[in-house]
C-alpha positions as CSV (number, residue, x, y, z in Angstrom):
1,M,-22.2,-9.1,-26.5
2,A,-20.6,-5.6,-26.0
3,I,-17.0,-5.4,-25.0
4,S,-14.6,-2.5,-25.5
5,V,-10.9,-2.0,-24.8
6,S,-9.8,1.6,-23.9
7,P,-6.0,1.8,-24.2
8,G,-4.1,4.7,-22.8
9,I,-0.7,5.8,-24.1
10,I,0.5,2.9,-26.3
11,V,3.9,3.0,-28.0
12,T,3.1,3.6,-31.7
13,P,4.6,5.9,-34.2
14,L,1.8,8.4,-33.4
15,A,2.5,8.2,-29.7
16,K,6.2,8.8,-30.3
17,D,5.3,12.0,-32.2
18,E,3.0,13.1,-29.4
19,L,5.6,12.4,-26.7
20,T,8.1,14.6,-28.4
21,G,5.6,17.2,-29.6
22,P,4.3,20.4,-28.0
23,R,2.2,18.4,-25.4
24,G,4.9,15.8,-24.8
25,E,5.9,17.1,-21.3
26,G,2.3,16.5,-20.1
27,Y,2.2,13.0,-21.6
28,R,5.5,12.1,-20.2
29,R,4.3,13.3,-16.8
30,M,1.2,11.1,-17.0
31,I,3.3,8.1,-17.7
32,E,5.8,9.0,-14.9
33,V,3.2,9.2,-12.1
34,S,1.1,6.2,-13.3
35,A,1.1,3.0,-11.4
36,A,2.8,1.2,-14.3
37,G,5.4,4.0,-14.8
38,C,5.6,3.1,-18.5
39,P,3.5,3.3,-21.6
40,G,1.7,0.2,-23.0
41,T,2.7,-1.8,-26.1
42,P,0.5,-2.9,-29.0
43,D,1.2,-6.5,-28.0
44,E,-0.3,-5.8,-24.6
45,V,-3.5,-4.5,-26.2
46,G,-3.5,-7.4,-28.6
47,T,-3.3,-9.8,-25.6
48,V,-6.3,-8.3,-24.0
49,G,-8.2,-8.5,-27.3
50,A,-7.2,-12.1,-27.8
51,L,-8.5,-13.0,-24.3
52,L,-11.8,-11.3,-24.9
53,M,-12.4,-12.8,-28.3
54,G,-11.1,-16.2,-27.5
55,P,-12.7,-19.1,-25.6
56,D,-11.4,-17.9,-22.2
57,G,-13.4,-14.6,-22.6
58,G,-16.7,-16.3,-23.6
59,F,-18.5,-15.3,-20.3
60,I,-17.3,-11.7,-20.4
61,T,-20.0,-9.3,-21.6
62,G,-20.9,-5.6,-21.1
63,S,-17.5,-4.5,-20.0
64,D,-14.9,-1.9,-20.9
65,F,-11.3,-2.8,-20.2
66,L,-9.4,0.4,-19.3
67,M,-5.7,-0.4,-19.9
68,D,-3.9,2.9,-19.3
69,G,-1.3,1.8,-16.7
70,G,-3.1,3.7,-14.0
71,V,-3.1,7.2,-15.7
72,T,-6.8,7.7,-15.1
73,A,-6.5,6.8,-11.4
74,A,-3.5,9.2,-11.0
75,Y,-5.7,11.9,-12.6
76,W,-8.7,11.4,-10.3
77,Y,-6.9,10.4,-7.1
78,G,-3.2,10.8,-7.4
79,E,-0.6,13.3,-8.4
80,L,-2.4,14.5,-11.5
81,A,-5.6,15.2,-9.6
82,P,-7.0,18.7,-10.2
83,H,-6.9,20.9,-7.1
């Protein structure tokens, strides 16, 4: 059984440093134009992990769970799309 979780910007000490660092403006813009409009939390990532590893996730295989609040979609199809 192969399952992966691909989190986007998750509020951790490292993310806080990145958001206020030299590339912070770009990261803040990604969050701003995403569908969720906010970064994720470690608890949200943990909830997905618990689902996948628990009895309710027993039939889920061969999947990657992208949980980035819509940043990837905004990059390819929305305001962040390259011109």
